[in-house]
Backbone as CSV, one residue per row, in Angstrom:
resi,resn,N_x,N_y,N_z,CA_x,CA_y,CA_z,C_x,C_y,C_z
1,MET,102.541,127.485,145.031,102.650,126.899,143.479,101.858,127.600,142.332
2,LEU,100.349,127.742,143.024,99.611,128.522,141.818,100.210,130.187,141.792
3,ALA,100.971,130.515,143.088,101.178,131.925,142.442,102.269,131.991,142.011
4,ASN,103.401,131.117,142.262,104.869,130.783,140.670,104.035,130.721,139.488
5,LEU,103.236,129.911,139.210,102.356,129.566,137.329,101.752,130.613,137.415
6,ILE,101.730,131.908,138.016,100.684,133.090,137.553,101.886,133.984,137.375
7,ILE,103.101,133.904,138.260,103.948,134.892,138.447,105.094,134.910,136.638
8,LYS,105.043,133.283,136.754,105.512,132.885,135.473,104.676,133.420,134.167
9,SER,103.467,133.441,134.180,102.656,133.427,133.360,102.454,134.815,133.138
10,ILE,102.837,136.000,133.828,102.275,137.118,133.818,103.958,137.655,133.407
11,SER,104.952,137.244,134.006,106.406,137.389,133.408,106.499,137.296,131.842
12,ASN,105.907,135.459,131.521,106.125,135.523,129.960,105.426,136.353,128.917
13,GLN,104.534,136.973,129.279,103.541,137.707,129.092,104.222,139.371,128.587
14,LEU,104.814,139.472,129.563,105.201,140.577,130.139,106.224,141.215,129.189
15,ARG,106.782,139.953,128.961,108.440,139.681,128.256,107.798,140.050,126.510
16,SER,106.545,139.152,125.731,106.541,138.941,125.152,106.135,140.248,124.170
17,ARG,105.459,141.420,125.288,104.699,142.520,125.066,105.858,143.645,124.847
18,ILE,106.927,143.272,125.788,108.186,144.295,125.689,109.202,143.850,124.412
19,ASN,109.263,142.157,124.016,109.905,142.395,122.905,109.211,142.773,121.735
20,ARG,107.696,142.966,121.264,106.845,143.600,120.578,106.994,144.892,120.410
21,LEU,107.186,145.607,121.804,107.554,146.823,121.866,108.667,147.187,121.345
22,VAL,109.953,146.918,121.608,111.492,146.953,121.643,111.242,147.141,119.287
23,THR,110.806,145.403,119.093,110.631,145.236,117.360,109.793,146.242,117.237
24,SER,109.034,146.915,117.410,108.157,147.528,116.711,108.854,149.291,116.900
25,THR,109.451,149.871,117.896,109.980,150.672,118.088,111.553,150.975,117.358
26,LEU,112.166,150.194,117.280,113.324,149.725,116.761,113.084,149.840,114.828
27,LEU,111.728,149.091,114.231,111.421,149.407,113.284,110.640,150.467,112.630
28,SER,110.509,151.254,113.866,110.019,152.616,113.189,110.840,154.014,113.650
29,ALA,112.113,153.366,114.253,113.222,154.347,114.182,114.034,153.994,112.868
30,LEU,114.314,153.004,112.352,114.633,152.680,110.988,113.880,153.262,109.860
31,LEU,112.837,153.062,109.733,112.092,153.378,108.906,112.053,155.336,109.187
32,GLY,111.768,155.874,109.830,111.651,157.390,110.095,113.303,157.938,109.786
33,ALA,114.322,157.012,110.250,115.688,157.506,109.956,115.409,157.437,108.016
34,LEU,115.104,156.155,107.358,115.487,156.531,105.710,114.618,157.594,104.983
35,LEU,113.297,157.513,105.951,112.578,158.643,105.881,113.359,160.069,105.407
36,LEU,114.210,160.081,106.395,114.565,161.221,106.828,116.144,161.372,106.222
37,GLN,116.447,160.380,105.441,117.642,160.576,104.319,117.291,161.710,103.282
38,PRO,118.483,162.552,102.979,117.667,163.608,101.841,117.757,162.303,100.214
39,VAL,116.862,162.668,99.690,116.684,162.506,98.423,117.663,162.494,97.459
40,GLN,118.653,161.741,96.898,120.065,162.025,96.147,118.902,163.052,94.677
41,ALA,119.842,163.343,94.649,119.994,164.214,93.415,120.214,163.509,92.067
42,ALA,119.616,163.331,90.948,119.634,162.726,89.701,121.190,163.022,89.509
43,GLU,121.665,161.923,89.108,122.961,161.738,88.129,122.936,162.964,87.129
44,ALA,124.107,163.506,86.806,124.223,164.436,85.687,124.749,163.654,83.975
45,ILE,124.261,163.788,82.927,124.978,163.082,81.455,126.680,163.820,82.409
46,ASP,128.082,163.203,82.258,129.103,163.780,82.014,129.709,163.463,80.583
47,ARG,130.158,164.619,80.335,130.738,164.617,79.069,132.323,165.294,79.300
48,GLN,133.029,164.359,78.382,134.638,164.655,78.774,135.376,165.035,77.602
49,GLY,136.519,165.468,77.509,137.472,165.673,76.174,136.700,166.012,74.677
50,GLU,136.238,167.411,75.178,135.844,168.231,74.363,136.992,168.828,73.128
51,ALA,136.570,168.400,72.069,137.058,168.625,70.793,135.955,169.816,70.023
52,ARG,136.737,170.224,68.889,135.291,171.225,68.260,134.508,170.981,67.553
53,LEU,134.231,169.201,67.260,133.096,169.141,66.635,132.162,168.198,67.887
54,PHE,133.172,167.424,68.905,132.689,166.312,69.440,133.285,166.144,70.775
55,TYR,132.565,165.032,71.903,133.157,165.354,72.884,133.894,163.516,72.808
56,THR,134.782,163.497,73.323,136.071,162.091,73.350,134.805,160.656,73.894
57,THR,134.831,161.020,75.234,133.847,160.183,76.036,132.566,161.038,76.571
58,ILE,131.438,160.145,76.569,130.045,160.313,77.390,129.343,159.717,78.254
59,LYS,129.398,159.515,80.030,129.252,158.727,80.466,127.491,159.287,80.579
60,ILE,126.830,158.099,81.086,125.152,158.025,81.449,125.149,157.369,82.516
61,PRO,124.405,158.103,83.241,123.978,157.613,84.331,122.962,156.268,84.281
62,ALA,122.744,155.601,85.116,121.777,154.455,85.288,120.019,155.345,85.198
63,ASN,120.086,156.489,85.768,118.852,157.072,86.169,118.374,157.477,84.495
64,ALA,119.322,158.078,83.450,119.278,158.558,82.326,117.999,157.598,81.472
65,GLU,116.860,158.285,80.611,116.098,157.826,80.207,117.259,158.223,78.801
66,GLN,116.688,157.044,77.615,117.570,156.563,75.934,116.600,156.134,75.161
67,LEU,116.968,157.045,74.227,116.392,157.030,72.806,117.221,156.642,71.797
68,TYR,116.879,155.816,71.287,117.573,155.088,70.245,116.862,155.335,68.824
69,VAL,117.686,156.018,67.535,116.387,156.653,66.249,117.346,155.771,65.136
70,SER,116.953,155.549,64.313,117.415,154.258,63.184,118.003,155.337,62.517
71,GLY,118.688,154.507,61.512,119.687,155.573,60.634,118.944,155.878,59.555
72,ALA,119.456,157.329,59.263,117.985,157.983,58.091,119.414,159.077,56.813
73,GLY,118.504,158.379,55.595,119.502,159.326,54.861,118.947,160.503,54.167
74,ALA,118.958,161.160,53.202,118.568,162.104,52.592,117.438,162.055,51.861
75,SER,116.536,162.818,51.865,114.986,162.656,50.826,115.604,163.507,49.536
76,ALA,114.927,163.226,48.349,115.135,163.705,46.986,114.576,165.148,47.583
77,LYS,115.186,165.761,46.990,114.431,167.433,46.431,113.301,167.331,45.823
78,ALA,112.559,168.820,45.519,111.482,168.696,44.716,112.220,169.146,43.379
79,ASP,112.880,169.458,42.920,113.644,169.027,41.586,114.105,167.044,41.201
80,GLY,113.575,166.589,42.006,114.259,165.171,42.025,115.856,165.074,42.478
81,SER,116.410,165.962,42.700,118.156,165.619,42.597,117.868,165.793,44.736
82,TRP,119.013,165.125,45.000,119.632,164.761,46.173,120.839,165.629,47.063
83,GLY,121.333,166.213,46.749,121.881,167.691,47.334,123.548,166.354,47.203
84,ASN,124.160,167.744,47.443,125.356,167.043,47.772,125.253,166.872,49.384
85,MET,126.663,166.449,50.190,126.987,165.928,51.318,126.774,167.110,52.323
86,GLU,126.536,167.611,52.097,126.656,169.204,53.333,124.920,169.250,53.367
87,GLU,124.351,168.967,52.018,123.337,169.644,52.152,122.517,168.220,52.491
88,GLN,123.198,166.954,51.903,122.017,165.857,52.560,122.332,165.571,54.448
89,THR,123.591,166.229,54.516,123.715,165.942,56.629,122.765,167.196,56.754
90,VAL,122.651,168.181,56.142,121.428,169.433,56.948,119.999,168.723,56.845
91,ASP,119.342,167.710,55.588,118.223,167.283,55.564,118.226,166.264,56.714
92,ILE,118.847,165.566,57.073,119.017,164.586,57.816,118.830,165.118,59.064
93,PHE,119.723,165.889,59.314,119.598,166.380,60.873,118.413,167.657,61.244
94,THR,117.970,167.668,59.964,116.700,168.384,60.322,115.181,167.120,60.481
95,LYS,115.537,166.341,60.262,114.259,165.089,59.975,114.750,164.714,61.539
96,PHE,115.601,164.734,61.748,115.822,164.398,63.439,115.716,165.049,64.603
97,LYS,116.030,166.132,64.265,115.122,167.465,64.900,113.612,167.235,65.039
98,ALA,113.064,167.352,63.790,111.688,167.267,64.237,111.374,165.853,64.713
99,THR,112.053,164.537,64.342,111.460,163.056,65.063,111.743,163.469,66.746
100,LEU,112.522,164.086,67.329,112.952,164.041,68.815,112.298,165.219,69.015
101,GLU,111.657,166.214,68.640,110.795,167.343,68.961,109.433,166.420,69.340
102,GLN,108.894,166.160,68.157,107.990,165.279,68.189,107.550,164.202,69.887
103,GLN,108.551,163.614,69.619,108.684,162.566,71.343,109.182,163.886,72.580
104,GLY,109.281,164.984,72.385,109.561,165.889,73.566,111.125,165.517,73.730
105,TRP,111.876,165.358,73.097,113.366,165.789,73.372,113.885,166.548,72.396
106,SER,115.247,167.049,72.076,115.857,167.826,71.570,117.035,167.368,71.440
107,LEU,117.734,168.465,69.886,119.264,167.607,69.584,120.062,167.966,70.460
108,GLY,119.775,168.845,71.560,121.126,168.783,72.764,121.049,167.777,73.787
109,ASP,119.774,166.670,73.500,119.522,164.966,73.890,121.067,164.023,73.252
110,ILE,120.878,164.622,72.044,121.969,163.473,71.816,123.093,163.147,71.881
111,ILE,123.594,162.392,72.290,124.852,161.898,72.804,125.805,161.054,71.759
112,GLN,125.185,160.353,70.908,125.748,159.899,70.238,125.690,159.790,68.508
113,VAL,126.548,159.826,67.470,126.049,159.633,66.066,127.143,159.083,65.371
114,ARG,126.394,158.334,65.118,126.988,157.343,63.701,126.800,157.792,62.387
115,VAL,128.554,158.138,61.463,127.832,158.079,60.427,128.562,157.406,59.368
116,PHE,127.646,157.054,58.407,128.234,155.956,57.265,128.248,156.530,55.966
117,ALA,129.253,157.096,55.578,129.232,157.957,54.129,130.238,157.600,53.135
118,VAL,129.449,157.477,51.341,130.324,157.258,50.375,130.957,158.353,49.619
119,ALA,131.925,158.097,48.904,132.470,159.041,47.909,131.313,159.295,46.842
120,ASN,131.974,161.079,46.621,131.035,161.265,45.593,131.292,160.657,44.066
121,LYS,130.941,160.689,43.030,131.301,160.545,42.074,132.551,159.824,41.481
122,ASP,133.178,161.487,41.875,134.671,161.609,41.392,135.427,160.754,42.585
123,GLY,135.101,160.021,42.981,135.979,159.088,44.434,136.405,160.242,45.259
124,THR,135.995,161.096,45.518,136.618,162.145,46.762,135.205,161.776,48.047
125,LEU,135.580,162.065,49.050,134.777,161.888,50.112,134.458,163.176,50.961
126,ASP,133.697,164.040,50.751,133.572,165.129,51.353,133.100,165.087,52.654
127,PHE,134.203,165.292,53.344,133.857,164.850,55.138,134.094,166.641,55.295
128,ASP,134.757,166.997,54.780,134.346,168.949,55.407,132.850,169.320,54.734
129,GLY,132.466,168.724,53.388,130.754,169.124,53.273,129.762,168.671,54.858
130,PHE,130.272,167.361,54.918,129.298,166.905,56.298,129.957,167.605,57.217
131,ASN,131.074,168.462,57.914,130.790,168.826,58.998,130.893,170.437,58.685
132,ARG,130.528,170.888,57.707,129.467,172.331,57.318,128.483,171.650,57.799
133,GLY,127.494,170.850,57.583,126.329,170.768,57.970,125.910,170.229,59.177
134,TYR,126.658,169.368,59.670,127.293,169.094,61.324,126.636,170.237,62.149
135,LEU,127.892,171.213,61.833,128.170,172.184,62.369,127.011,173.231,62.562
136,GLN,126.013,172.847,61.727,124.596,173.880,61.996,123.629,173.572,62.710
137,PHE,123.900,172.586,63.920,122.998,171.547,64.887,124.019,171.475,65.852
138,PHE,125.685,171.145,65.828,125.935,170.840,67.357,127.182,172.095,67.224
139,GLY,127.260,172.536,68.699,128.390,173.750,68.955,128.104,174.841,68.557
140,THR,126.585,175.273,68.368,125.913,176.302,68.349,125.504,177.097,69.079
141,ALA,124.931,178.415,69.297,124.771,179.120,70.055,123.148,178.380,70.701
142,GLN,122.330,178.155,69.747,120.821,177.135,69.973,121.191,175.955,70.567
143,ASN,122.163,175.287,70.422,122.253,173.604,70.741,124.096,173.958,71.043
144,PRO,124.597,174.212,72.216,126.213,174.429,72.458,126.254,172.484,72.486
145,ALA,125.871,172.082,72.888,126.089,170.200,73.157,126.271,169.469,72.181
146,LYS,127.601,168.828,72.285,128.082,167.643,71.009,127.956,166.564,71.862
147,PRO,127.808,165.651,70.694,127.824,164.261,71.029,128.966,163.588,71.056
148,VAL,129.026,162.367,71.160,130.858,161.316,70.617,130.403,161.092,69.342
149,ARG,131.087,161.332,68.267,131.016,160.466,67.068,131.590,159.693,66.121
150,SER,131.060,158.599,65.315,131.963,157.911,64.236,131.412,158.145,62.976
151,PHE,132.484,158.018,62.161,132.572,158.835,60.866,133.162,157.538,60.119
152,VAL,132.184,156.694,59.605,132.899,155.529,58.699,132.560,155.723,56.972
153,GLN,133.933,155.853,56.160,133.634,155.682,54.897,133.219,154.158,54.489
154,VAL,132.299,153.862,53.919,131.316,152.328,53.074,131.734,152.254,51.523
155,ALA,131.632,150.909,51.275,131.934,151.417,49.749,130.460,151.752,48.896
156,ALA,128.781,151.472,49.922,127.841,151.605,49.247,127.120,151.650,50.291
157,LEU,125.558,152.791,50.393,124.360,152.637,51.517,123.385,152.023,50.387
158,VAL,122.530,151.671,50.915,121.072,150.898,50.915,120.555,151.935,49.784
159,ASN,120.456,152.798,50.043,120.110,154.208,48.896,120.957,154.533,47.584
160,PRO,120.753,154.001,46.525,122.238,154.678,45.474,122.154,156.344,45.620
161,ASN,121.206,157.021,45.900,121.033,158.356,45.718,121.983,159.159,47.225
162,TRP,121.944,158.244,48.068,122.639,158.767,49.642,123.980,158.528,49.575
163,LEU,124.427,160.021,50.066,126.196,160.130,50.024,125.992,159.429,51.422
164,VAL,125.411,159.544,52.656,125.487,159.961,54.020,124.440,158.916,54.823
165,GLU,124.324,158.027,55.447,123.448,157.798,56.265,123.846,157.716,58.000
166,VAL,122.883,158.577,59.089,122.790,158.575,60.038,122.134,158.143,60.972
167,GLU,123.066,157.691,61.917,121.930,156.919,63.126,122.703,157.816,64.618
168,ILE,121.124,157.952,65.625,121.921,158.837,66.632,120.821,158.035,67.863
169,ARG,122.105,158.234,68.952,121.500,157.924,69.796,121.329,159.345,71.272
170,ALA,120.327,159.566,71.901,120.131,160.686,73.006,119.762,159.590,74.152
171,ALA,120.014,160.941,75.108,119.707,160.368,76.340,119.645,161.605,77.245
172,ARG,118.919,161.452,77.981,118.743,162.756,79.192,118.158,162.340,80.454
173,VAL,118.617,163.145,82.041,118.097,162.635,82.854,116.905,164.087,83.748
174,THR,115.924,163.486,83.920,114.686,164.404,84.146,114.670,164.136,85.551
């Protein structure tokens, strides 16, 4: 009877140790398998539907950093004038370039451009002037990237001297 109790006690201890050993071995194997899995490469930003001035769609992966920049208009020139549509567009994107570079970003990171424009005093909207200015920054040898883009004519902008206001969104995968 004592012998049976001793055998039963040893059997329970052995079973407990075997269970811990099996559990430990399985956890070690699982952890090892997970650590040996190849690190997945970061997904890239996917630009589709390239047109002359912009892409029709851009897909941003979950692992991308994003930066939103508030709308901006042109600044007055030294002589107090504000310039035409092309000049204002160049002024705005020059400021955006400086803002992005100060934060370690570039014009190539811009994925979306929203444009709000008003007509000239003669009632015509200078869309071509905007595009001439825009094309100095996008689809160039220095910056071949192009964003998606919206261009909307509005009745007025907050500054009556502005012909155009632009806001941008940037994204990058690091």
